[in-house]
Biopython code that builds the backbone (N, CA, C, O; Angstrom):
import numpy as np
from Bio.PDB.StructureBuilder import StructureBuilder

atoms = [
    (1, "MET", "N", (-32.494, 120.240, -78.477)),
    (1, "MET", "CA", (-31.584, 120.841, -79.413)),
    (1, "MET", "C", (-30.229, 120.150, -79.281)),
    (1, "MET", "O", (-29.666, 120.032, -78.193)),
    (2, "THR", "N", (-29.731, 119.702, -80.425)),
    (2, "THR", "CA", (-28.411, 119.099, -80.485)),
    (2, "THR", "C", (-27.672, 119.697, -81.669)),
    (2, "THR", "O", (-28.234, 119.856, -82.753)),
    (3, "ILE", "N", (-26.402, 120.028, -81.451)),
    (3, "ILE", "CA", (-25.563, 120.576, -82.517)),
    (3, "ILE", "C", (-24.261, 119.804, -82.503)),
    (3, "ILE", "O", (-23.565, 119.762, -81.488)),
    (4, "GLU", "N", (-23.930, 119.193, -83.633)),
    (4, "GLU", "CA", (-22.690, 118.430, -83.753)),
    (4, "GLU", "C", (-21.899, 118.953, -84.929)),
    (4, "GLU", "O", (-22.468, 119.285, -85.970)),
    (5, "ALA", "N", (-20.585, 119.028, -84.770)),
    (5, "ALA", "CA", (-19.700, 119.475, -85.845)),
    (5, "ALA", "C", (-18.678, 118.386, -86.133)),
    (5, "ALA", "O", (-18.097, 117.793, -85.224)),
    (6, "LYS", "N", (-18.476, 118.139, -87.421)),
    (6, "LYS", "CA", (-17.488, 117.138, -87.847)),
    (6, "LYS", "C", (-16.642, 117.762, -88.944)),
    (6, "LYS", "O", (-17.160, 118.187, -89.977)),
    (7, "LYS", "N", (-15.345, 117.815, -88.713)),
    (7, "LYS", "CA", (-14.406, 118.424, -89.649)),
    (7, "LYS", "C", (-13.561, 117.322, -90.288)),
    (7, "LYS", "O", (-13.029, 116.447, -89.605)),
    (8, "GLU", "N", (-13.453, 117.389, -91.621)),
    (8, "GLU", "CA", (-12.693, 116.371, -92.333)),
    (8, "GLU", "C", (-12.235, 116.895, -93.684)),
    (8, "GLU", "O", (-13.059, 117.316, -94.495)),
    (9, "ASN", "N", (-10.927, 116.876, -93.937)),
    (9, "ASN", "CA", (-10.343, 117.233, -95.232)),
    (9, "ASN", "C", (-10.853, 118.559, -95.799)),
    (9, "ASN", "O", (-11.284, 118.617, -96.950)),
    (10, "GLY", "N", (-10.806, 119.615, -95.001)),
    (10, "GLY", "CA", (-11.221, 120.926, -95.486)),
    (10, "GLY", "C", (-12.717, 121.140, -95.565)),
    (10, "GLY", "O", (-13.183, 122.140, -96.111)),
    (11, "SER", "N", (-13.470, 120.197, -95.018)),
    (11, "SER", "CA", (-14.927, 120.289, -95.035)),
    (11, "SER", "C", (-15.454, 120.199, -93.608)),
    (11, "SER", "O", (-14.923, 119.458, -92.781)),
    (12, "LEU", "N", (-16.492, 120.955, -93.338)),
    (12, "LEU", "CA", (-17.120, 120.943, -92.022)),
    (12, "LEU", "C", (-18.603, 120.656, -92.194)),
    (12, "LEU", "O", (-19.290, 121.327, -92.964)),
    (13, "THR", "N", (-19.090, 119.657, -91.474)),
    (13, "THR", "CA", (-20.515, 119.361, -91.450)),
    (13, "THR", "C", (-21.039, 119.685, -90.062)),
    (13, "THR", "O", (-20.547, 119.173, -89.057)),
    (14, "ILE", "N", (-22.047, 120.546, -90.029)),
    (14, "ILE", "CA", (-22.710, 120.878, -88.772)),
    (14, "ILE", "C", (-24.117, 120.301, -88.847)),
    (14, "ILE", "O", (-24.896, 120.655, -89.732)),
    (15, "THR", "N", (-24.429, 119.425, -87.929)),
    (15, "THR", "CA", (-25.734, 118.774, -87.891)),
    (15, "THR", "C", (-26.570, 119.424, -86.798)),
    (15, "THR", "O", (-26.168, 119.483, -85.636)),
    (16, "LEU", "N", (-27.744, 119.912, -87.195)),
    (16, "LEU", "CA", (-28.659, 120.566, -86.267)),
    (16, "LEU", "C", (-29.865, 119.668, -86.033)),
    (16, "LEU", "O", (-30.412, 119.079, -86.966)),
    (17, "GLU", "N", (-30.267, 119.576, -84.775)),
    (17, "GLU", "CA", (-31.430, 118.763, -84.435)),
    (17, "GLU", "C", (-32.295, 119.529, -83.438)),
    (17, "GLU", "O", (-31.785, 120.093, -82.470)),
    (18, "GLY", "N", (-33.595, 119.545, -83.677)),
    (18, "GLY", "CA", (-34.516, 120.208, -82.775)),
    (18, "GLY", "C", (-34.674, 121.681, -83.098)),
    (18, "GLY", "O", (-34.453, 122.110, -84.231)),
    (19, "GLU", "N", (-35.062, 122.458, -82.080)),
    (19, "GLU", "CA", (-35.284, 123.889, -82.252)),
    (19, "GLU", "C", (-33.971, 124.653, -82.128)),
    (19, "GLU", "O", (-33.283, 124.568, -81.110)),
    (20, "ILE", "N", (-33.634, 125.397, -83.171)),
    (20, "ILE", "CA", (-32.449, 126.250, -83.125)),
    (20, "ILE", "C", (-32.970, 127.658, -82.863)),
    (20, "ILE", "O", (-33.196, 128.446, -83.780)),
    (21, "ASN", "N", (-33.150, 127.943, -81.577)),
    (21, "ASN", "CA", (-33.755, 129.186, -81.138)),
    (21, "ASN", "C", (-32.680, 130.170, -80.672)),
    (21, "ASN", "O", (-31.494, 129.975, -80.933)),
    (22, "ASN", "N", (-33.106, 131.223, -79.983)),
    (22, "ASN", "CA", (-32.157, 132.255, -79.556)),
    (22, "ASN", "C", (-31.131, 131.739, -78.556)),
    (22, "ASN", "O", (-30.033, 132.288, -78.468)),
    (23, "MET", "N", (-31.458, 130.716, -77.815)),
    (23, "MET", "CA", (-30.495, 130.145, -76.875)),
    (23, "MET", "C", (-29.546, 129.176, -77.573)),
    (23, "MET", "O", (-28.395, 129.037, -77.159)),
    (24, "ALA", "N", (-30.004, 128.514, -78.612)),
    (24, "ALA", "CA", (-29.180, 127.542, -79.325)),
    (24, "ALA", "C", (-28.287, 128.188, -80.374)),
    (24, "ALA", "O", (-27.231, 127.644, -80.697)),
    (25, "ALA", "N", (-28.686, 129.333, -80.913)),
    (25, "ALA", "CA", (-27.925, 129.975, -81.992)),
    (25, "ALA", "C", (-26.473, 130.250, -81.617)),
    (25, "ALA", "O", (-25.599, 130.023, -82.454)),
    (26, "PRO", "N", (-26.159, 130.727, -80.404)),
    (26, "PRO", "CA", (-24.749, 130.914, -80.059)),
    (26, "PRO", "C", (-23.944, 129.611, -80.072)),
    (26, "PRO", "O", (-22.759, 129.615, -80.404)),
    (27, "LYS", "N", (-24.582, 128.508, -79.713)),
    (27, "LYS", "CA", (-23.893, 127.206, -79.762)),
    (27, "LYS", "C", (-23.650, 126.792, -81.210)),
    (27, "LYS", "O", (-22.612, 126.211, -81.528)),
    (28, "PHE", "N", (-24.597, 127.086, -82.076)),
    (28, "PHE", "CA", (-24.459, 126.833, -83.511)),
    (28, "PHE", "C", (-23.278, 127.639, -84.057)),
    (28, "PHE", "O", (-22.427, 127.105, -84.769)),
    (29, "GLU", "N", (-23.237, 128.920, -83.716)),
    (29, "GLU", "CA", (-22.138, 129.769, -84.173)),
    (29, "GLU", "C", (-20.801, 129.287, -83.627)),
    (29, "GLU", "O", (-19.808, 129.272, -84.355)),
    (30, "LYS", "N", (-20.762, 128.894, -82.369)),
    (30, "LYS", "CA", (-19.522, 128.387, -81.755)),
    (30, "LYS", "C", (-19.048, 127.112, -82.437)),
    (30, "LYS", "O", (-17.846, 126.921, -82.624)),
    (31, "ALA", "N", (-19.978, 126.239, -82.810)),
    (31, "ALA", "CA", (-19.594, 125.009, -83.514)),
    (31, "ALA", "C", (-18.868, 125.351, -84.810)),
    (31, "ALA", "O", (-17.909, 124.676, -85.185)),
    (32, "TYR", "N", (-19.321, 126.392, -85.489)),
    (32, "TYR", "CA", (-18.644, 126.847, -86.702)),
    (32, "TYR", "C", (-17.305, 127.502, -86.358)),
    (32, "TYR", "O", (-16.274, 127.130, -86.919)),
    (33, "LEU", "N", (-17.310, 128.461, -85.453)),
    (33, "LEU", "CA", (-16.095, 129.218, -85.137)),
    (33, "LEU", "C", (-14.974, 128.328, -84.611)),
    (33, "LEU", "O", (-13.806, 128.555, -84.925)),
    (34, "ASP", "N", (-15.313, 127.329, -83.824)),
    (34, "ASP", "CA", (-14.308, 126.425, -83.261)),
    (34, "ASP", "C", (-13.666, 125.532, -84.314)),
    (34, "ASP", "O", (-12.613, 124.944, -84.067)),
    (35, "ASN", "N", (-14.287, 125.424, -85.486)),
    (35, "ASN", "CA", (-13.813, 124.490, -86.514)),
    (35, "ASN", "C", (-13.500, 125.143, -87.854)),
    (35, "ASN", "O", (-13.197, 124.427, -88.809)),
    (36, "ARG", "N", (-13.560, 126.452, -87.970)),
    (36, "ARG", "CA", (-13.489, 127.107, -89.275)),
    (36, "ARG", "C", (-12.098, 127.203, -89.881)),
    (36, "ARG", "O", (-11.969, 127.496, -91.070)),
    (37, "GLU", "N", (-11.068, 126.967, -89.104)),
    (37, "GLU", "CA", (-9.713, 127.061, -89.640)),
    (37, "GLU", "C", (-9.496, 126.027, -90.754)),
    (37, "GLU", "O", (-9.777, 124.840, -90.588)),
    (38, "ASP", "N", (-8.992, 126.513, -91.886)),
    (38, "ASP", "CA", (-8.686, 125.670, -93.058)),
    (38, "ASP", "C", (-9.919, 125.019, -93.685)),
    (38, "ASP", "O", (-9.793, 123.999, -94.362)),
    (39, "ILE", "N", (-11.085, 125.577, -93.478)),
    (39, "ILE", "CA", (-12.318, 125.037, -94.048)),
    (39, "ILE", "C", (-12.639, 125.759, -95.349)),
    (39, "ILE", "O", (-12.585, 126.987, -95.407)),
    (40, "ARG", "N", (-12.968, 125.015, -96.379)),
    (40, "ARG", "CA", (-13.363, 125.578, -97.672)),
    (40, "ARG", "C", (-14.791, 125.207, -98.042)),
    (40, "ARG", "O", (-15.348, 125.736, -99.004)),
    (41, "GLU", "N", (-15.377, 124.302, -97.281)),
    (41, "GLU", "CA", (-16.740, 123.870, -97.558)),
    (41, "GLU", "C", (-17.462, 123.595, -96.242)),
    (41, "GLU", "O", (-16.938, 122.917, -95.358)),
    (42, "VAL", "N", (-18.665, 124.130, -96.132)),
    (42, "VAL", "CA", (-19.494, 123.886, -94.954)),
    (42, "VAL", "C", (-20.817, 123.302, -95.428)),
    (42, "VAL", "O", (-21.430, 123.797, -96.373)),
    (43, "CYS", "N", (-21.241, 122.250, -94.762)),
    (43, "CYS", "CA", (-22.561, 121.659, -94.993)),
    (43, "CYS", "C", (-23.323, 121.739, -93.673)),
    (43, "CYS", "O", (-22.842, 121.275, -92.639)),
    (44, "ILE", "N", (-24.500, 122.324, -93.717)),
    (44, "ILE", "CA", (-25.363, 122.345, -92.545)),
    (44, "ILE", "C", (-26.481, 121.339, -92.795)),
    (44, "ILE", "O", (-27.328, 121.530, -93.668)),
    (45, "ASP", "N", (-26.465, 120.276, -92.018)),
    (45, "ASP", "CA", (-27.445, 119.197, -92.153)),
    (45, "ASP", "C", (-28.650, 119.534, -91.281)),
    (45, "ASP", "O", (-28.533, 119.623, -90.059)),
    (46, "MET", "N", (-29.801, 119.721, -91.912)),
    (46, "MET", "CA", (-30.997, 120.149, -91.191)),
    (46, "MET", "C", (-32.119, 119.123, -91.212)),
    (46, "MET", "O", (-33.280, 119.468, -90.994)),
    (47, "GLU", "N", (-31.784, 117.881, -91.471)),
    (47, "GLU", "CA", (-32.830, 116.860, -91.560)),
    (47, "GLU", "C", (-33.702, 116.810, -90.297)),
    (47, "GLU", "O", (-34.915, 116.617, -90.383)),
    (48, "LYS", "N", (-33.083, 116.982, -89.141)),
    (48, "LYS", "CA", (-33.830, 116.853, -87.891)),
    (48, "LYS", "C", (-34.084, 118.188, -87.197)),
    (48, "LYS", "O", (-34.539, 118.220, -86.054)),
    (49, "ALA", "N", (-33.789, 119.291, -87.890)),
    (49, "ALA", "CA", (-34.109, 120.607, -87.333)),
    (49, "ALA", "C", (-35.611, 120.830, -87.441)),
    (49, "ALA", "O", (-36.222, 120.497, -88.457)),
    (50, "THR", "N", (-36.199, 121.389, -86.401)),
    (50, "THR", "CA", (-37.645, 121.585, -86.404)),
    (50, "THR", "C", (-38.043, 123.053, -86.426)),
    (50, "THR", "O", (-39.190, 123.376, -86.736)),
    (51, "TYR", "N", (-37.119, 123.940, -86.103)),
    (51, "TYR", "CA", (-37.462, 125.352, -85.989)),
    (51, "TYR", "C", (-36.197, 126.188, -86.047)),
    (51, "TYR", "O", (-35.169, 125.804, -85.489)),
    (52, "LEU", "N", (-36.265, 127.332, -86.719)),
    (52, "LEU", "CA", (-35.151, 128.278, -86.771)),
    (52, "LEU", "C", (-35.660, 129.661, -86.407)),
    (52, "LEU", "O", (-36.694, 130.093, -86.917)),
    (53, "THR", "N", (-34.952, 130.358, -85.538)),
    (53, "THR", "CA", (-35.288, 131.750, -85.244)),
    (53, "THR", "C", (-34.410, 132.649, -86.105)),
    (53, "THR", "O", (-33.530, 132.178, -86.826)),
    (54, "SER", "N", (-34.664, 133.943, -86.017)),
    (54, "SER", "CA", (-33.841, 134.901, -86.755)),
    (54, "SER", "C", (-32.391, 134.843, -86.292)),
    (54, "SER", "O", (-31.487, 135.130, -87.076)),
    (55, "ALA", "N", (-32.152, 134.480, -85.043)),
    (55, "ALA", "CA", (-30.775, 134.351, -84.557)),
    (55, "ALA", "C", (-30.048, 133.214, -85.287)),
    (55, "ALA", "O", (-28.868, 133.343, -85.612)),
    (56, "ALA", "N", (-30.739, 132.121, -85.542)),
    (56, "ALA", "CA", (-30.139, 131.008, -86.295)),
    (56, "ALA", "C", (-29.904, 131.405, -87.740)),
    (56, "ALA", "O", (-28.884, 131.045, -88.326)),
    (57, "LEU", "N", (-30.842, 132.147, -88.319)),
    (57, "LEU", "CA", (-30.667, 132.634, -89.693)),
    (57, "LEU", "C", (-29.464, 133.569, -89.797)),
    (57, "LEU", "O", (-28.749, 133.561, -90.799)),
    (58, "ARG", "N", (-29.243, 134.375, -88.756)),
    (58, "ARG", "CA", (-28.088, 135.261, -88.740)),
    (58, "ARG", "C", (-26.790, 134.460, -88.777)),
    (58, "ARG", "O", (-25.839, 134.856, -89.451)),
    (59, "VAL", "N", (-26.741, 133.342, -88.063)),
    (59, "VAL", "CA", (-25.543, 132.486, -88.069)),
    (59, "VAL", "C", (-25.328, 131.908, -89.468)),
    (59, "VAL", "O", (-24.198, 131.878, -89.958)),
    (60, "ILE", "N", (-26.379, 131.460, -90.099)),
    (60, "ILE", "CA", (-26.260, 130.928, -91.467)),
    (60, "ILE", "C", (-25.751, 132.011, -92.406)),
    (60, "ILE", "O", (-24.880, 131.751, -93.236)),
    (61, "LEU", "N", (-26.281, 133.215, -92.285)),
    (61, "LEU", "CA", (-25.834, 134.332, -93.119)),
    (61, "LEU", "C", (-24.367, 134.643, -92.865)),
    (61, "LEU", "O", (-23.619, 134.894, -93.809)),
    (62, "PHE", "N", (-23.946, 134.629, -91.612)),
    (62, "PHE", "CA", (-22.543, 134.862, -91.251)),
    (62, "PHE", "C", (-21.632, 133.812, -91.904)),
    (62, "PHE", "O", (-20.599, 134.154, -92.480)),
    (63, "ILE", "N", (-22.016, 132.553, -91.813)),
    (63, "ILE", "CA", (-21.209, 131.480, -92.421)),
    (63, "ILE", "C", (-21.160, 131.664, -93.935)),
    (63, "ILE", "O", (-20.099, 131.507, -94.540)),
    (64, "GLN", "N", (-22.291, 131.993, -94.552)),
    (64, "GLN", "CA", (-22.338, 132.229, -95.999)),
    (64, "GLN", "C", (-21.372, 133.352, -96.388)),
    (64, "GLN", "O", (-20.630, 133.222, -97.362)),
    (65, "GLN", "N", (-21.378, 134.434, -95.644)),
    (65, "GLN", "CA", (-20.492, 135.564, -95.944)),
    (65, "GLN", "C", (-19.028, 135.175, -95.789)),
    (65, "GLN", "O", (-18.196, 135.565, -96.607)),
    (66, "GLU", "N", (-18.707, 134.417, -94.757)),
    (66, "GLU", "CA", (-17.325, 133.974, -94.576)),
    (66, "GLU", "C", (-16.879, 133.047, -95.708)),
    (66, "GLU", "O", (-15.754, 133.156, -96.196)),
    (67, "MET", "N", (-17.753, 132.145, -96.118)),
    (67, "MET", "CA", (-17.404, 131.250, -97.219)),
    (67, "MET", "C", (-17.244, 132.035, -98.520)),
    (67, "MET", "O", (-16.348, 131.739, -99.310)),
    (68, "ASP", "N", (-18.093, 133.020, -98.751)),
    (68, "ASP", "CA", (-17.951, 133.877, -99.932)),
    (68, "ASP", "C", (-16.612, 134.605, -99.909)),
    (68, "ASP", "O", (-15.938, 134.707, -100.934)),
    (69, "ASP", "N", (-16.231, 135.110, -98.742)),
    (69, "ASP", "CA", (-14.989, 135.881, -98.612)),
    (69, "ASP", "C", (-13.738, 135.046, -98.868)),
    (69, "ASP", "O", (-12.736, 135.565, -99.360)),
    (70, "CYS", "N", (-13.789, 133.767, -98.540)),
    (70, "CYS", "CA", (-12.595, 132.925, -98.708)),
    (70, "CYS", "C", (-12.664, 132.046, -99.957)),
    (70, "CYS", "O", (-11.786, 131.213, -100.180)),
    (71, "GLY", "N", (-13.705, 132.231, -100.769)),
    (71, "GLY", "CA", (-13.843, 131.416, -101.972)),
    (71, "GLY", "C", (-14.344, 130.013, -101.696)),
    (71, "GLY", "O", (-14.218, 129.124, -102.538)),
    (72, "GLY", "N", (-14.907, 129.819, -100.526)),
    (72, "GLY", "CA", (-15.444, 128.508, -100.165)),
    (72, "GLY", "C", (-16.909, 128.404, -100.515)),
    (72, "GLY", "O", (-17.439, 129.234, -101.254)),
    (73, "SER", "N", (-17.565, 127.386, -99.988)),
    (73, "SER", "CA", (-18.982, 127.208, -100.284)),
    (73, "SER", "C", (-19.734, 126.729, -99.048)),
    (73, "SER", "O", (-19.194, 126.040, -98.184)),
    (74, "LEU", "N", (-20.981, 127.118, -99.004)),
    (74, "LEU", "CA", (-21.907, 126.660, -97.971)),
    (74, "LEU", "C", (-23.075, 126.002, -98.671)),
    (74, "LEU", "O", (-23.626, 126.543, -99.630)),
    (75, "LYS", "N", (-23.448, 124.839, -98.189)),
    (75, "LYS", "CA", (-24.682, 124.221, -98.661)),
    (75, "LYS", "C", (-25.481, 123.756, -97.447)),
    (75, "LYS", "O", (-24.928, 123.344, -96.427)),
    (76, "VAL", "N", (-26.777, 123.836, -97.595)),
    (76, "VAL", "CA", (-27.688, 123.407, -96.548)),
    (76, "VAL", "C", (-28.330, 122.122, -97.054)),
    (76, "VAL", "O", (-28.978, 122.106, -98.100)),
    (77, "CYS", "N", (-28.143, 121.053, -96.302)),
    (77, "CYS", "CA", (-28.514, 119.721, -96.781)),
    (77, "CYS", "C", (-29.707, 119.147, -96.019)),
    (77, "CYS", "O", (-29.942, 119.460, -94.852)),
    (78, "ARG", "N", (-30.446, 118.302, -96.721)),
    (78, "ARG", "CA", (-31.533, 117.512, -96.142)),
    (78, "ARG", "C", (-32.533, 118.396, -95.401)),
    (78, "ARG", "O", (-32.901, 118.129, -94.257)),
    (79, "VAL", "N", (-32.953, 119.439, -96.076)),
    (79, "VAL", "CA", (-33.882, 120.408, -95.490)),
    (79, "VAL", "C", (-35.308, 119.852, -95.527)),
    (79, "VAL", "O", (-35.795, 119.435, -96.578)),
    (80, "ASN", "N", (-35.954, 119.853, -94.391)),
    (80, "ASN", "CA", (-37.335, 119.371, -94.334)),
    (80, "ASN", "C", (-38.285, 120.499, -94.750)),
    (80, "ASN", "O", (-37.863, 121.642, -94.925)),
    (81, "ASP", "N", (-39.545, 120.172, -94.905)),
    (81, "ASP", "CA", (-40.535, 121.132, -95.402)),
    (81, "ASP", "C", (-40.698, 122.352, -94.490)),
    (81, "ASP", "O", (-40.848, 123.471, -94.981)),
    (82, "ASP", "N", (-40.672, 122.148, -93.177)),
    (82, "ASP", "CA", (-40.849, 123.265, -92.246)),
    (82, "ASP", "C", (-39.709, 124.280, -92.371)),
    (82, "ASP", "O", (-39.942, 125.489, -92.389)),
    (83, "ILE", "N", (-38.499, 123.784, -92.455)),
    (83, "ILE", "CA", (-37.339, 124.676, -92.561)),
    (83, "ILE", "C", (-37.300, 125.313, -93.947)),
    (83, "ILE", "O", (-36.913, 126.474, -94.079)),
    (84, "MET", "N", (-37.692, 124.578, -94.970)),
    (84, "MET", "CA", (-37.737, 125.149, -96.317)),
    (84, "MET", "C", (-38.721, 126.304, -96.378)),
    (84, "MET", "O", (-38.477, 127.299, -97.061)),
    (85, "GLU", "N", (-39.817, 126.177, -95.675)),
    (85, "GLU", "CA", (-40.801, 127.260, -95.628)),
    (85, "GLU", "C", (-40.179, 128.529, -95.017)),
    (85, "GLU", "O", (-40.438, 129.635, -95.492)),
    (86, "VAL", "N", (-39.370, 128.371, -93.977)),
    (86, "VAL", "CA", (-38.681, 129.515, -93.371)),
    (86, "VAL", "C", (-37.725, 130.143, -94.378)),
    (86, "VAL", "O", (-37.686, 131.364, -94.529)),
    (87, "PHE", "N", (-36.951, 129.300, -95.068)),
    (87, "PHE", "CA", (-36.006, 129.821, -96.063)),
    (87, "PHE", "C", (-36.734, 130.552, -97.190)),
    (87, "PHE", "O", (-36.267, 131.591, -97.656)),
    (88, "SER", "N", (-37.853, 130.026, -97.623)),
    (88, "SER", "CA", (-38.617, 130.675, -98.691)),
    (88, "SER", "C", (-39.199, 132.003, -98.231)),
    (88, "SER", "O", (-39.110, 133.005, -98.939)),
    (89, "PHE", "N", (-39.784, 132.008, -97.064)),
    (89, "PHE", "CA", (-40.421, 133.212, -96.524)),
    (89, "PHE", "C", (-39.420, 134.336, -96.290)),
    (89, "PHE", "O", (-39.740, 135.505, -96.506)),
    (90, "THR", "N", (-38.206, 133.991, -95.849)),
    (90, "THR", "CA", (-37.191, 135.001, -95.519)),
    (90, "THR", "C", (-36.327, 135.399, -96.711)),
    (90, "THR", "O", (-35.548, 136.348, -96.621)),
    (91, "GLY", "N", (-36.458, 134.679, -97.830)),
    (91, "GLY", "CA", (-35.639, 134.979, -99.005)),
    (91, "GLY", "C", (-34.308, 134.247, -99.023)),
    (91, "GLY", "O", (-33.546, 134.386, -99.980)),
    (92, "PHE", "N", (-34.013, 133.475, -97.996)),
    (92, "PHE", "CA", (-32.751, 132.743, -97.949)),
    (92, "PHE", "C", (-32.658, 131.709, -99.077)),
    (92, "PHE", "O", (-31.563, 131.360, -99.518)),
    (93, "SER", "N", (-33.799, 131.232, -99.532)),
    (93, "SER", "CA", (-33.775, 130.232, -100.616)),
    (93, "SER", "C", (-33.266, 130.832, -101.916)),
    (93, "SER", "O", (-32.912, 130.102, -102.842)),
    (94, "GLY", "N", (-33.226, 132.155, -101.991)),
    (94, "GLY", "CA", (-32.729, 132.816, -103.200)),
    (94, "GLY", "C", (-31.225, 132.834, -103.321)),
    (94, "GLY", "O", (-30.700, 133.021, -104.419)),
    (95, "PHE", "N", (-30.502, 132.643, -102.202)),
    (95, "PHE", "CA", (-29.037, 132.689, -102.293)),
    (95, "PHE", "C", (-28.332, 131.487, -101.686)),
    (95, "PHE", "O", (-27.141, 131.297, -101.931)),
    (96, "LEU", "N", (-29.022, 130.676, -100.908)),
    (96, "LEU", "CA", (-28.398, 129.478, -100.350)),
    (96, "LEU", "C", (-28.412, 128.335, -101.354)),
    (96, "LEU", "O", (-29.321, 128.221, -102.176)),
    (97, "ILE", "N", (-27.398, 127.499, -101.275)),
    (97, "ILE", "CA", (-27.412, 126.230, -102.000)),
    (97, "ILE", "C", (-28.117, 125.243, -101.080)),
    (97, "ILE", "O", (-27.606, 124.897, -100.015)),
    (98, "ILE", "N", (-29.292, 124.796, -101.500)),
    (98, "ILE", "CA", (-30.102, 123.904, -100.673)),
    (98, "ILE", "C", (-30.245, 122.569, -101.392)),
    (98, "ILE", "O", (-30.717, 122.500, -102.527)),
    (99, "GLU", "N", (-29.833, 121.528, -100.713)),
    (99, "GLU", "CA", (-29.895, 120.172, -101.295)),
    (99, "GLU", "C", (-30.827, 119.298, -100.495)),
    (99, "GLU", "O", (-31.011, 118.127, -100.826)),
]
sb = StructureBuilder()
sb.init_structure("model")
sb.init_model(0)
sb.init_chain("A")
sb.init_seg("    ")
for serial, (resi, resn, name, xyz) in enumerate(atoms, 1):
    if name == "N":
        sb.init_residue(resn, " ", resi, " ")
    sb.init_atom(name, np.array(xyz, "f"), 0.0, 1.0, " ", f" {name:<3s}", serial, name[0])
structure = sb.get_structure()
């Protein structure tokens, strides 16, 4: 599991790699919280993510709610088939911007 955050010009990209399980979800949330000041756009890059638990989904939902509250946007980018299946099964595909 690797989580990287890159902040640039009001945008934050969080890149997830590997299994984002119950132990990794707090690190995912911290990557967002440590960088959220002055952010209007968040991109979560999931090209190399292999697994998401409900704890990781909770972090995504939290970020979505914060972006909604501040008029910003969240998009989930480069989603592979396994992660897309999770989003479809949980209903997240109905409200997330997935590219």
